[in-house]
C-alpha positions in Angstrom: 18.8 18.4 7.7 17.0 15.1 9.0 13.7 13.9 7.5 12.2 14.8 10.8 13.4 18.1 10.8 12.4 18.8 7.1 8.9 17.5 8.1 8.7 20.3 11.5 10.5 22.9 9.0 7.9 22.3 6.1 5.2 22.6 9.0 6.5 25.7 10.6 6.7 27.5 7.1 2.9 26.8 6.3 3.7 24.2 3.8 0.6 22.9 1.7 -1.3 20.5 3.6 -0.6 17.7 0.9 3.1 18.2 1.2 2.9 17.9 5.1 1.0 14.6 4.6 3.5 13.1 1.9 6.7 14.1 4.2 5.2 12.8 7.4 3.7 9.7 5.5 7.5 9.2 4.2 9.2 9.5 7.5 6.7 7.0 9.0 7.2 4.4 6.3 11.2 4.7 6.3 10.7 4.2 10.4 8.7 1.3 9.5 11.5 0.1 6.9 14.1 0.3 9.5 12.1 -1.7 12.0 11.6 1.4 14.2 7.7 0.5 14.7 6.8 2.9 17.5 8.4 6.2 15.6 6.5 4.9 12.9 3.2 4.5 14.5 3.5 7.9 16.1 4.1 9.5 12.6 1.1 8.0 11.5 -0.9 8.6 14.4 -0.2 12.4 14.2 -1.4 12.0 10.3 -4.9 11.4 11.8 -5.3 14.8 12.7 -4.8 16.1 9.1 -8.1 15.6 7.2 -6.1 14.6 3.7 -3.8 12.4 5.6 -6.3 9.6 7.1 -6.4 7.4 4.4 -2.8 7.5 4.5 -2.4 6.8 8.1 -5.0 4.2 8.6 -3.4 2.2 5.5 -0.2 2.4 7.3 -1.2 1.8 10.5 -2.8 -1.3 9.2 0.4 -2.3 8.1 1.7 -1.9 11.4 -0.9 -3.8 13.1 -0.2 -7.0 10.4 3.5 -6.7 11.5 2.1 -6.7 15.4 0.4 -9.8 14.4 -3.2 -7.9 15.0 -5.3 -8.8 11.7 -8.2 -7.9 13.0 -7.2 -4.2 13.7 -5.4 -4.0 10.3 -8.5 -5.1 8.6 -10.5 -2.4 10.2 -8.1 0.2 9.2 -8.1 -1.1 5.8 -11.9 -1.1 5.4 -11.7 2.6 6.7 -9.1 3.9 4.6 -10.7 2.4 1.6 -14.0 4.3 2.4 -11.9 7.5 2.8 -10.1 6.9 -0.5 -12.2 4.9 -3.1 -9.9 5.1 -5.6 -6.8 4.0 -4.4 -6.0 0.2 -5.3 -3.3 -0.4 -3.1 -5.4 -0.3 0.2 -7.4 -3.1 -1.1 -4.4 -5.0 -2.0 -3.3 -4.5 1.8 -6.9 -5.8 2.9 -6.6 -8.8 0.4 -3.4 -9.8 1.6 -4.7 -9.4 5.3 -7.7 -11.6 4.5 -5.5 -14.2 3.2 -3.1 -14.0 6.3 -6.5 -14.7 8.4 -7.5 -17.6 6.3 -10.4 -15.8 4.2 -9.3 -16.8 1.2 -12.6 -16.1 -1.0 -12.9 -12.6 0.6 -9.0 -12.1 -0.3 -9.8 -13.0 -3.9 -12.7 -10.4 -4.2 -10.5 -7.8 -2.6 -8.0 -8.3 -5.2 -10.3 -8.5 -8.0 -11.4 -5.1 -7.2 -8.1 -3.8 -6.6 -7.1 -5.2 -10.2 -9.8 -3.1 -11.4 -8.7 0.1 -9.8 -5.1 -0.3 -10.4 -6.0 -1.0 -14.2 -4.1 -4.7 -14.1 -2.0 -7.3 -12.7 1.0 -5.8 -13.5 0.3 -2.4 -11.8 -1.3 -4.1 -8.5 2.0 -6.0 -8.6 4.3 -2.9 -8.9 2.0 -1.3 -5.9 2.9 -4.0 -3.5 6.7 -4.2 -4.8 6.4 -7.6 -6.3 8.7 -8.6 -9.3 6.8 -9.6 -12.3 8.0 -11.6 -15.3 8.4 -8.1 -17.2 9.9 -6.2 -14.2 13.7 -6.1 -13.9 13.7 -4.5 -10.5 14.3 -6.8 -7.0 10.9 -8.2 -5.2 11.1 -8.4 -1.3 11.7 -11.6 0.6 8.3 -12.1 2.3 6.5 -14.6 4.3 3.7 -14.7 1.5 6.3 -15.1 -1.4 6.2 -13.4 -4.6 4.7 -16.5 -6.1 1.8 -16.8 -3.7 1.0 -13.1 -4.4 1.3 -13.5 -8.0 -1.0 -16.5 -7.6 -3.6 -14.2 -5.7 -3.4 -11.5 -8.6 -3.9 -14.4 -11.5 -7.0 -15.7 -9.3 -8.7 -12.4 -9.1 -7.9 -11.4 -12.3 -10.6 -14.3 -13.2 -13.2 -12.5 -11.3 -12.3 -8.5 -13.2 -14.2 -7.7 -16.3 -12.8 -8.6 -19.7 -12.5 -4.9 -20.6 -10.1 -4.5 -17.5 -8.0 -7.3 -18.4 -7.1 -5.7 -21.8 -5.7 -2.9 -19.9 -2.7 -5.0 -18.5 -0.8 -3.8 -21.8 1.8 -1.3 -21.7 -0.9 1.4 -22.9 -1.6 3.6 -20.2 -4.7 5.7 -21.7 -7.8 5.7 -20.0 -6.1 4.0 -17.0 -6.6 5.6 -13.7 -3.6 7.4 -12.3 -1.8 6.0 -9.2 -0.5 9.0 -7.4 0.6 7.2 -4.1 3.3 4.2 -4.4 4.8 1.9 -2.1 7.5 3.8 -0.2 9.5 4.9 -2.8 12.2 3.1 -4.7 13.1 1.8 -1.4 9.8 -0.5 -0.9 10.7 -2.7 -3.7 14.5 -3.4 -2.2 13.6 -3.9 1.3 11.3 -7.0 3.0 9.3 -5.4 5.7 8.0 -7.8 8.0 5.6 -10.6 7.0 4.6 -9.7 3.4 4.8 -7.3 0.8 2.7 -4.1 1.7 1.4 -1.2 -0.1 2.6 1.8 1.9 0.6 4.8 1.4 2.0 8.4 0.8 -0.6 10.7 0.1 
C-alpha cells in the first residue's frame, strides 16, 4: 500500500485528526525530498483545512517557498506558523535561516536565539535542522548554507540566550521542553533538500 493510499485509508476509517495530520505531513515531506514539489504543496495546502495541521502546513509551505526563491512568502508563512505553535523551536530555526538568506543577519540571530531557548540548546537545534554537530555521528546535509555556517549562526545566537539555557546543552534532558516534531524522520539528515537544511514539521 502506498503512503498516499495509507493516508486516504486512515481518513476513511476515521483516524484521529492528529494521525491524519502526521501522515499527510510525512507524505508531503517525502514528496519534497524527492523533488516532487507540486505534489508536496498539494499535501500541505490540504493540511491547512485541518485545525491542528495549520502550523505544520505553514512551516512546510514556507520551506517550499524558500526552494522556489520566494523568501517574502516563506517569512510570512513562518511567522504565521510560529504564532500558532509558540513552543516549536524548529519553526523559528526555519524563520532564522530565511532571514539570513534575505540578508537580515541581526534578525536571523535573534530568531536563532529564541529557537535555542525553546529547543534547549545548540545541539538540539542542530538536530532539528539535520545538521551534524561535533558530538553527532550521523551524516549532515549538503547545503547552500553549509553546516559550518549554520553552526556559526547557532553559536552566535547562543550568546543571546540566558545563561541558564546555555547550561541545558548537556546530555541531561530533565526540565527540557520535549520536541515532538522531527525533521522528516531519519531521512532528513541524509538528504539535501534545496538550498539549505530545513526543519520539516510533521504535526
